[in-house]
VOLOLO-325392 format. One record per residue (C-alpha): residue in one letter; z, x, y. Coordinates in steps of 0.001 Angstrom, whole numbers, plus 500000, padded with zeros to 6 digits. Each point is the difference from the previous one (the first is absolute). Example, Ala and Ser with C-alpha at 12.3 -4.5 7.8 and 13.67 -1.06 7.14 Angstrom:
 resn      w      u      v
    A 507800 512300 495500
    S 499340 501370 503440
//
This chain:
 resn      w      u      v
    M 611790 731441 921021
    R 500258 497611 502854
    R 500351 500685 503681
    L 503454 500358 501518
    V 499342 497482 502726
    L 499141 497388 497458
    A 503207 500052 498271
    A 501008 497997 497208
    L 499661 496494 499314
    T 501151 496895 498929
    L 502577 497936 498642
    V 503314 498981 500741
    L 502888 498860 501894
    V 500098 496758 498362
    A 500889 496817 501716
    P 503631 499081 500401
    V 500221 498871 496390
    L 497801 501830 497508
    G 497102 497821 498965
    S 500671 497413 502700
    S 497135 498404 501859
    P 498858 501621 503254
    A 500374 498192 503264
    T 497192 497648 500940
    A 497563 502400 501587
    D 497953 497693 502168
    D 502961 499653 502339
    A 499618 502733 502608
    P 503098 502202 500316
    T 502127 499348 503023
    A 502815 501889 501624
    S 502458 497739 498188
    S 498236 499279 496691
    P 500199 503067 497697
    R 502808 501461 502113
    K 502272 497097 499173
    Q 499813 501190 496425
    L 500608 503692 500704
    A 503781 499977 500076
    S 500320 498058 496776
    Q 497373 502162 498298
    R 501838 503163 500907
    Q 503064 498580 498296
    I 498182 500091 496659
    A 498781 503436 499031
    L 496268 499710 500447
    A 498510 501163 496725
    T 496602 501391 499218
    P 497666 499252 498426
    G 500901 496997 497874
    D 497625 498905 497270
    F 496461 500181 501297
    T 496400 500506 498963
    G 497431 500098 502790
    H 498287 501768 502889
    G 501632 502343 502495
    F 498996 502391 502759
    D 501583 502993 501674
    Q 499609 501504 503428
    C 502127 502751 501469
    L 500864 498200 503246
    A 501684 496624 499544
    P 497572 497423 501477
    T 500904 497781 502919
    Q 501540 496603 499360
    A 496814 498266 501151
    A 497936 502031 497535
    M 502428 499275 497170
    D 499938 496275 500717
    T 496209 499891 500085
    W 499662 501975 496785
    W 502554 497778 498287
    R 497906 496934 500812
    K 496587 501533 499363
    S 500138 503019 497675
    P 500473 500106 496212
    F 502910 502430 500379
    S 503580 498962 499321
    A 501648 503421 500188
    V 500068 502822 502520
    G 501348 503555 499908
    I 502169 501367 502806
    Y 501049 503598 500609
    I 503700 499880 500718
    S 501192 503579 499463
    G 499056 503671 499574
    D 499148 502877 502322
    S 496473 500420 498626
    R 498847 496621 501298
    A 497144 500079 502506
    C 501363 496673 501268
    R 503614 500969 500613
    S 499742 498043 503224
    Q 499786 496355 498950
    P 499822 497850 503155
    N 499772 496751 498050
    L 502424 500700 497163
    S 503590 498759 500259
    S 502513 498014 497987
    T 498739 496906 501821
    W 496384 500812 499013
    V 501089 500439 496374
    A 501907 496715 499847
    T 497223 498135 501803
    Q 497414 501078 497431
    V 502294 498991 497151
    A 500516 496588 501586
    R 496252 499647 500291
    G 499445 500743 496306
    W 498924 503656 500039
    R 501307 502429 497425
    L 500698 503379 501558
    L 499961 503404 498393
    P 502284 502577 501653
    I 498572 503500 499639
    A 501565 503418 500582
    L 497890 503092 500680
    G 502220 503045 500201
    P 499911 503443 498309
    Q 496793 500732 498142
    A 498938 502402 497270
    S 499786 503602 501180
    C 496320 500294 499106
    Q 499119 496900 502034
    P 498796 501626 503244
    R 499618 497029 502367
    F 503630 499117 500656
    P 502956 501585 501807
    R 501655 502606 497829
    Y 503690 499959 499279
    A 502605 502715 499421
    D 500028 499494 496246
    D 499400 502199 496976
    F 496656 498419 499075
    T 498097 503155 500848
    I 502286 502457 498212
    S 498254 501802 497176
    P 500894 500902 497364
    K 502426 497176 499269
    P 503460 500855 501376
    A 502793 500544 497498
    G 501815 496951 501288
    G 497034 497769 499362
    Y 498776 497716 502719
    A 503425 499204 501411
    A 498768 499793 503579
    A 497331 497473 499042
    A 502602 497891 498210
    A 502355 500111 502980
    Q 497159 499085 502284
    G 499065 497017 497827
    T 503554 498685 500134
    A 500226 500471 503768
    E 496650 498310 500555
    A 501078 496968 497954
    D 503101 499651 502182
    K 497814 500117 503094
    N 497490 497480 498629
    A 502734 497539 499017
    T 501605 500288 503434
    D 496681 499307 501704
    A 499328 497048 497697
    T 503369 498496 500828
    A 499275 500320 503713
    Y 496936 497791 499494
    G 502003 497418 498064
    I 498634 501108 496617
    G 502985 499988 497713
    P 500896 501143 496481
    G 497880 498364 497318
    S 496850 500826 501934
    T 497420 502460 498741
    I 499547 503084 502179
    W 496766 501851 499265
    Y 499933 503781 500371
    D 496557 501242 501049
    L 499165 503383 498466
    E 496473 500842 501083
    G 497566 501685 497609
    F 500498 503666 499099
    N 498781 502651 497538
    L 501519 498946 496698
    A 498989 503306 498403
    D 502361 501926 502321
    T 503050 500205 497744
    H 502685 500714 502606
    C 498540 497454 502378
    R 499997 497365 497267
    E 503446 500811 498580
    S 501734 500050 503369
    A 498314 496707 500918
    L 501150 498520 496697
    V 503589 501156 500559
    F 499931 498630 503549
    T 498684 496634 498797
    S 502560 499802 497184
    A 502866 500619 502428
    W 498591 497489 502473
    V 499675 497349 497289
    S 503542 500551 498762
    R 501479 499764 503480
    I 497974 497037 501264
    K 500981 498035 496877
    A 503652 500984 500402
    L 499791 498502 503488
    G 498895 496709 498497
    Y 496264 500153 500652
    V 497114 499782 497556
    A 498098 503282 499786
    G 496260 499826 500678
    F 497589 502940 500091
    Y 496545 500300 501585
    S 497556 502842 499313
    S 496458 500776 498948
    A 499189 499170 496396
    S 498939 503570 499244
    S 503061 501775 501406
    G 503337 498286 500674
    I 499431 497063 497662
    K 498767 502222 497166
    M 502923 502355 500647
    L 502471 497191 499393
    D 498181 498586 497005
    D 499791 503431 498385
    A 503754 500305 500483
    R 500517 496531 498515
    R 497965 500760 496877
    L 500547 503709 499440
    R 503490 500628 501364
    P 501881 496740 499452
    G 503452 499862 501522
    Q 499673 503190 502048
    F 499267 498333 503319
    A 500974 496773 501698
    L 496822 497950 500309
    P 499237 497250 502522
    D 500216 496347 499053
    R 496530 499283 501379
    I 496887 502012 500740
    W 497315 499500 502627
    I 496749 501647 498893
    A 497545 501282 502602
    R 496617 499863 498286
    W 497032 498906 502121
    D 497809 498698 497206
    G 499320 496607 501597
    R 501657 498145 497114
    A 502718 497506 500913
    D 502231 500710 497011
    T 502859 502359 499152
    S 498210 502293 497547
    T 498785 503565 500294
    T 498520 502465 497524
    Y 502547 502631 501066
    I 502904 498386 498151
    P 500212 497779 496894
    E 500610 496268 500210
    D 503504 499945 498543
    G 501893 501525 502927
    W 501787 497780 502541
    R 498848 496809 498314
    P 500475 497143 500280
    G 500670 499443 503671
    G 500455 503550 501231
    R 496635 500885 501518
    M 497783 499459 502985
    K 496844 501818 501048
    Q 498355 500982 503253
    Y 496401 499526 498911
    R 498140 500365 503300
    G 500580 502459 502832
    G 499809 499676 503753
    H 497557 497365 501249
    N 499877 497306 502650
    E 500541 496368 499074
    T 499797 497097 502411
    W 501720 496676 499425
    G 500253 497310 502633
    G 498417 502338 502525
    V 502708 502662 499511
    T 498863 503391 498640
    I 502402 502423 498287
    N 499170 503280 498266
    I 501654 499694 496597
    D 500274 501195 496433
    S 499663 497256 497367
    N 502459 499566 497158
    W 500479 497914 496886
    I 503596 499176 499091
    D 501559 498952 496717
    L 503765 500384 500229
    G 503031 498448 498377
    S 499014 497148 497729
    G 497032 499202 502222
    S 499342 496652 501597
    Q 501308 497613 497368
    P 498885 496402 499315
    R 502173 497419 501680
    P 500934 496732 498282
    E 498682 496893 501677
    G 502689 498738 502355
    R 498644 496511 500602
    C 499720 496797 497967
    P 502377 500893 497131
    G 498535 498973 496674
    T 496487 499542 501397
    R 497360 502654 499585
    L 498147 500511 503284
    G 497629 502900 499323
    Y 496642 499386 498301
    W 496585 501635 499945
    K 498355 496755 501104
    Y 500991 496904 501959
    P 497402 497331 499223
    T 499326 496965 502174
    L 502398 497158 499218
    S 498650 496463 499872
    P 501765 496747 499092
    G 499653 499460 496272
    A 498611 503497 499358
    A 502705 502470 500946
    K 501505 502891 498056
    A 503725 499385 499601
    T 501041 503654 500406
    R 498291 500254 503401
    V 501281 496594 501064
    K 503527 501281 499425
    V 499231 502927 502338
    L 498732 497537 502592
    Q 502983 497684 499662
    C 502503 502829 500304
    L 498338 501581 503045
    L 499531 496632 501706
    T 503701 499387 499442
    E 500696 503221 501869
    Q 497598 498888 502730
    G 501921 496744 500355
    T 497253 497529 499083
    Y 500975 499265 496384
    S 503307 498830 498552
    G 499069 498842 496510
    P 500398 501682 496612
    V 498163 503209 499136
    N 498372 498434 496945
    G 496349 501122 500172
    A 498657 496503 500714
    Y 497443 499791 502790
    D 501098 496463 500796
    G 500095 497915 503140
    A 503141 501623 501374
    T 498600 503488 499482
    V 496641 499095 501555
    A 501761 498461 502996
    A 502098 503146 500442
    A 496886 502175 499737
    R 498220 497918 502642
    A 503010 500224 502307
    W 500028 503780 499641
    Q 496243 500195 500627
    T 500398 497980 503188
    A 502869 502196 501179
    R 497848 503094 499406
    R 497035 498453 501841
    F 497858 499492 496938
    T 498091 496761 499627
    P 502199 498035 497565
    T 498501 499349 496593
    D 501242 498961 496559
    R 498635 503257 498603
    F 501928 503242 500264
    E 497315 502638 500310
    K 499600 503769 500173
    R 500587 500248 503751
    H 503178 497931 499685
    W 501316 502227 497223
    V 499344 503179 501992
    A 501825 498627 503031
    L 502939 498558 498048
    L 500556 503037 497781
    S 499963 502383 502973
    A 502243 497859 502225
    G 502949 501881 501455
    A 500800 502970 502218
    R 497051 502231 500905
    T 501795 503111 498838
    V 498007 503228 499840
    V 499816 501095 496360
    K 498039 502877 498500
    R 499802 502273 496969
    G 503490 500429 498566
    S 501534 496922 501660
    A 502025 497877 497604
    D 501352 496637 501100
    E 499332 496269 500246
    S 497275 500555 502618
    V 498013 501918 497361
    H 500379 497111 497550
    R 498525 497679 502644
    L 497162 502388 500746
    Q 499093 500514 496354
    R 499941 496280 499244
    A 497897 499272 503092
    L 497474 502754 499177
    N 499581 498586 496508
    A 499482 496517 501439
    A 497439 501393 502458
    G 498049 501549 497126
    A 500529 503558 501284
    G 502059 501096 497020
    R 500929 499126 496465
    F 503373 501490 499167
    R 503623 499237 499268
    A 502232 499404 502996
    T 502805 502527 499543
    G 501358 500313 503520
    V 498912 503665 500069
    F 497116 500990 502259
    D 498053 502115 497523
    A 496445 501326 499643
    K 498615 496647 498843
    T 501578 498214 502941
    E 498605 502560 502434
    A 496513 499693 498517
    A 500112 496196 500145
    L 501212 500067 503593
    R 497206 502352 501024
    T 497512 497646 498335
    Y 501451 497079 501930
    Q 500039 501859 503320
    S 496398 501122 499517
    R 498943 496450 499218
    L 501673 498702 503173
    N 498518 502795 502131
    I 503382 501259 501171
    S 501376 503546 499965
    V 499880 501234 496395
    S 503275 501893 499851
    G 501559 498792 496777
    V 502990 498948 502115
    A 501087 496385 500321
    T 500125 499825 503788
    P 500865 496949 502131
    Q 496231 499550 500430
    T 499568 499881 496221
    W 502835 497513 499601
    N 498487 497846 502733
    K 496735 499752 498072
    L 501786 499213 496731
    Q 502208 497359 501576
    R 496931 498314 501380
    G 498615 499791 496480
    L 497064 502325 500608
//
C-alpha cells in the first residue's frame, strides 16, 4: 500500500487531438506560447488518457511549471498523476495546480491522470472518517444504502472538480481507495457498494471510470466480484494496480491475467523515492501504463511509394550502390531541396551532385560517396522534438532510422517509441558520452544531425 502523499500516477489528458504529436519541447514555454492554445483546447473536451504505453510518475503535489518542463526534456516519463478532488487528500492545497497548469502540460505533451481521494474503507485507519454506514455491524437490513449514496455524491463532486480544471467528459477519473483489510466482510462489502455506485455515476456523467488500489485489497476485491459475482456490481473501465514489485509491467499474482485486458491496466511498481532529472529532484512513485490500444504504429508519412526504413544504410558509391537505399537518398534530398530528378534508384551524376550539395550545406566535406555519417545526419534531419517511450509520430520514424544508420540498433522503424528504440537510444547516448536517459533530447538530436 503506497503512501498518501505519493498519490497516484500517470497517464493522461491527452493532447488536443488524441494521438497527435506533442509540441516541440526544446522551445522553452513563454507567457504567450502554451497559453495561446489554452482557449482553443478548452473548447474541445480534453480527454484522458488516449492510447498509450509507457512510463509515468505520480506525486501528490503538482510540480512547478519549471520542474515539469525540465522533466519533459530530460526524464523518461510521459505521464503524471494529479490529485484534483477528495477530502482525504494530504495535498488539498495545490499551489501550482489550475486549469492553466493542466492545459499547459497538455500543450507540452504530458498526459495527465486526474485522481480523486475521498471516502475510504471503514477499516482503513489513516484517513478522515465519514458519517457513513461502513462501520455498522451486523449488516443493516437496508444493505449498504449509505455507502451507495456516498459513492454517488462523491462522483458528482469529483466530476465538478475535474470540470473546474478543464478536464471534461471522456476523460478517465481515477478513484484512489487505499489498502484495507479484505478479510473484514462489512468493510469490504461497503467499499464494494461505494465503488459500484461511484462507477455508475461517474460514467453517467460522461467520464471513464478508473480505480486505484493495492493489488491485495481493492484490486482483488473488484476482480473477485468480476469473476465470482458477475453482473452484481458496476466495475471500473480501467484499473491501476499498486504492487511494488519493481517490475515495469501490468501483472500481479493477486489477480489472473484475463481481467481488464487488453488496454485496461496500469501498475505502480515502485513506491516513494527521489529521482533527479536535469538537476530537478522529485519524490515520486513509478508506474507502467498500458491503456487503450497502446501506442500504435504510425504509417510513414513521407515519400509515398518509397520505403525509408531499413536495418542498414550502406555507403553509396558511383557504380556500386544499392537501388533501394538510393531511392531513400533521392527522396530525402528532394525534400532537402538539392535534388529534382526521378526517384529511380540510380546513383548517377545528378544524384551524386545533389548529395554533394547537401553535404556542403551541412558542413561536411563534399565527396562522391554517401557514408554512414551522412546517412545519420540526413535521416535525423528535422525538428528536434523531445520523444520518449510511448511517443508515436514522424519524429520517432526519423529517430529509428537514424539509430539504425548509426549502428546503435537493428529494428523496424514503426513510428512508435518502444523498448527496442529506447535500448538503441541508450546505446547511442552511452557511446557519445551524453546523458543516458533513453529520451531523444535536443542534445541527442544535435549529435545525430551532425552525423556522430
